[in-house]
C-alpha positions as CSV (number, residue, x, y, z in Angstrom):
1,X,-34.6,7.2,-9.7
2,X,-32.8,5.6,-12.5
3,X,-30.6,6.7,-15.2
4,X,-28.5,6.0,-18.5
5,X,-25.6,7.7,-20.2
6,X,-24.7,7.0,-23.5
7,X,-22.4,8.1,-25.8
8,X,-23.6,9.5,-29.3
9,X,-22.4,11.0,-32.3
10,X,-22.8,14.3,-31.0
11,X,-21.7,13.8,-27.5
12,X,-23.1,12.5,-24.6
13,X,-27.1,11.6,-23.8
14,X,-27.9,11.4,-20.1
15,X,-31.5,10.0,-19.2
16,X,-32.9,10.3,-16.0
17,X,-36.2,8.8,-15.0
18,X,-38.9,7.8,-12.1
19,X,-40.2,4.3,-12.9
20,X,-43.9,3.8,-12.4
21,X,-46.5,0.6,-12.9
22,X,-48.5,1.2,-16.2
23,X,-52.1,2.1,-15.5
24,X,-55.1,3.2,-17.4
25,X,-53.9,6.8,-17.1
26,X,-50.2,6.1,-17.1
27,X,-49.5,4.7,-20.7
28,X,-45.4,5.0,-20.2
29,X,-43.7,2.9,-17.2
30,X,-42.4,5.9,-15.6
31,X,-43.3,9.1,-13.7
32,X,-41.0,11.4,-15.8
33,X,-38.5,11.1,-18.0
34,X,-35.8,13.9,-18.5
35,X,-33.1,13.9,-21.3
36,X,-29.8,16.0,-21.3
37,X,-27.0,16.2,-24.2
38,X,-23.9,17.2,-22.7
39,X,-20.3,17.4,-24.0
40,X,-18.3,15.1,-21.4
41,X,-19.0,12.3,-19.1
42,X,-17.8,14.3,-16.5
43,X,-20.6,16.9,-17.5
44,X,-23.3,14.1,-17.5
45,X,-22.3,12.6,-13.8
46,X,-22.4,16.5,-12.4
47,X,-25.8,16.6,-13.4
48,X,-26.7,13.0,-12.3
49,X,-25.4,14.3,-8.8
50,X,-28.0,17.2,-8.8
51,X,-30.7,14.9,-9.6
52,X,-29.6,12.0,-6.9
53,X,-29.3,14.9,-4.2
54,X,-32.7,16.5,-5.1
55,X,-34.3,13.0,-4.7
56,X,-32.4,12.5,-1.2
57,X,-33.8,16.0,-0.4
58,X,-37.4,14.5,-1.4
59,X,-37.1,11.7,0.8
60,X,-36.0,13.4,3.6
61,X,-38.7,16.0,3.5
62,X,-41.9,13.8,3.2
């Protein structure tokens, strides 16, 4: 899982994605990409924490 927190004119942008190699069927280098606009960096970190804890749960159950 990768992420980027960017400061924009309208607030904070959090991008979260799961990288994946390109193939004939996959034209983007990720499995999914989610973007969220939030008001503060603290909100972005809280949302990121939710993603990371969900990934840990998926790893534990597989």
